[in-house]
SETIVO-908506 format. One record per atom (N, C-alpha, C): x, y, z; residue in one letter. Coordinates in steps of 0.2 Angstrom, whole numbers, padded with zeros to 4 digits, always signed. Layout:
// residues N
XYZA...
This chain:
// residues 61
-0011+0247+0102M-0017+0242+0100M-0018+0237+0106M-0024+0236+0107V-0027+0232+0112V-0027+0225+0110V-0025+0220+0114K-0026+0213+0112K-0029+0210+0118K-0034+0206+0116I-0038+0203+0122I-0037+0195+0120I-0035+0192+0125E-0034+0185+0125E-0038+0181+0130E-0041+0176+0127I-0046+0172+0131I-0043+0165+0131I-0041+0162+0137D-0039+0155+0138D-0045+0151+0138D-0046+0147+0132F-0052+0143+0132F-0052+0137+0136F-0046+0135+0138E-0045+0129+0143E-0048+0131+0150E-0047+0138+0152K-0049+0140+0158K-0057+0142+0158K-0059+0145+0153C-0066+0148+0152C-0071+0143+0154C-0075+0145+0159I-0081+0141+0161I-0088+0144+0158I-0088+0149+0154G-0094+0151+0151G-0099+0154+0156G-0096+0157+0161C-0101+0160+0167C-0104+0167+0165C-0101+0170+0160G-0104+0176+0157G-0102+0183+0162G-0097+0182+0166A-0095+0188+0170A-0093+0193+0166A-0089+0191+0161C-0086+0196+0156C-0091+0200+0152C-0096+0196+0150V-0102+0199+0146V-0105+0204+0150V-0107+0203+0157N-0110+0207+0161N-0106+0213+0163N-0099+0212+0163A-0094+0218+0166A-0092+0223+0160A-0092+0221+0154C-0090+0225+0149C-0095+0230+0147C-0092+0237+0148P-0097+0242+0146P-0098+0244+0139P-0094+0241+0135V-0095+0242+0127V-0097+0235+0124V-0099+0230+0128S-0102+0224+0125S-0098+0221+0120S-0092+0219+0121L-0087+0216+0117L-0088+0208+0117L-0091+0206+0122Y-0091+0198+0123Y-0098+0195+0122Y-0098+0189+0121E-0104+0185+0120E-0102+0178+0122E-0107+0174+0125I-0106+0167+0126I-0108+0163+0120I-0103+0160+0117V-0105+0156+0111V-0102+0149+0112V-0107+0144+0111D-0105+0137+0113D-0102+0136+0120D-0105+0139+0125E-0103+0139+0132E-0096+0141+0133E-0094+0146+0129K-0087+0149+0130K-0088+0156+0128K-0084+0160+0132S-0084+0167+0130S-0080+0169+0124S-0083+0173+0120K-0079+0175+0113K-0080+0183+0113K-0075+0185+0110V-0075+0193+0108V-0078+0193+0102V-0084+0196+0102T-0088+0197+0096T-0089+0204+0094T-0086+0209+0098G-0087+0216+0096G-0080+0218+0093G-0079+0224+0091N-0073+0227+0088N-0068+0228+0094N-0063+0225+0094V-0058+0226+0100V-0056+0233+0100V-0056+0237+0095D-0054+0244+0095D-0059+0248+0099D-0065+0246+0101D-0070+0249+0105D-0068+0248+0112D-0063+0244+0114C-0061+0243+0121C-0059+0249+0124C-0061+0251+0130V-0060+0257+0134V-0054+0255+0139V-0051+0249+0139L-0046+0247+0144L-0048+0248+0151L-0054+0247+0153C-0056+0247+0160C-0054+0241+0163C-0053+0236+0160R-0051+0229+0162R-0056+0226+0167R-0062+0228+0166A-0067+0225+0170A-0068+0217+0169A-0067+0216+0163C-0068+0208+0161C-0062+0204+0164C-0056+0207+0163E-0050+0204+0166E-0051+0203+0174E-0053+0208+0177T-0053+0207+0185T-0060+0204+0187T-0065+0203+0183T-0071+0200+0185T-0071+0193+0184T-0067+0190+0179C-0067+0183+0177C-0064+0179+0183C-0069+0175+0186P-0067+0171+0192P-0061+0166+0191P-0060+0164+0185V-0054+0159+0183V-0048+0162+0180V-0048+0168+0179G-0042+0172+0176G-0041+0170+0169G-0046+0169+0165A-0046+0167+0158A-0044+0172+0153A-0045+0179+0155I-0045+0184+0151I-0038+0188+0153I-0034+0190+0147T-0029+0194+0148T-0029+0200+0143T-0028+0206+0145I-0028+0212+0141I-0021+0215+0141I-0018+0216+0135T-0012+0219+0134T-0013+0225+0129T-0009+0230+0130E-0009+0236+0126E-0003+0236+0121E
């Protein structure tokens, strides 16, 4: 099972994860990134994790 964690203290709401995710799991809500899609749709490409400029996203399997 995939677990996506977002450190909201680090998140700057830049939208890099929104643009990087090929299955559109993310959305910017109240100036912070939120997982709004079904985590089971994650293809484990880790584009969000590697694209985040502040390291706010961690993906674990």
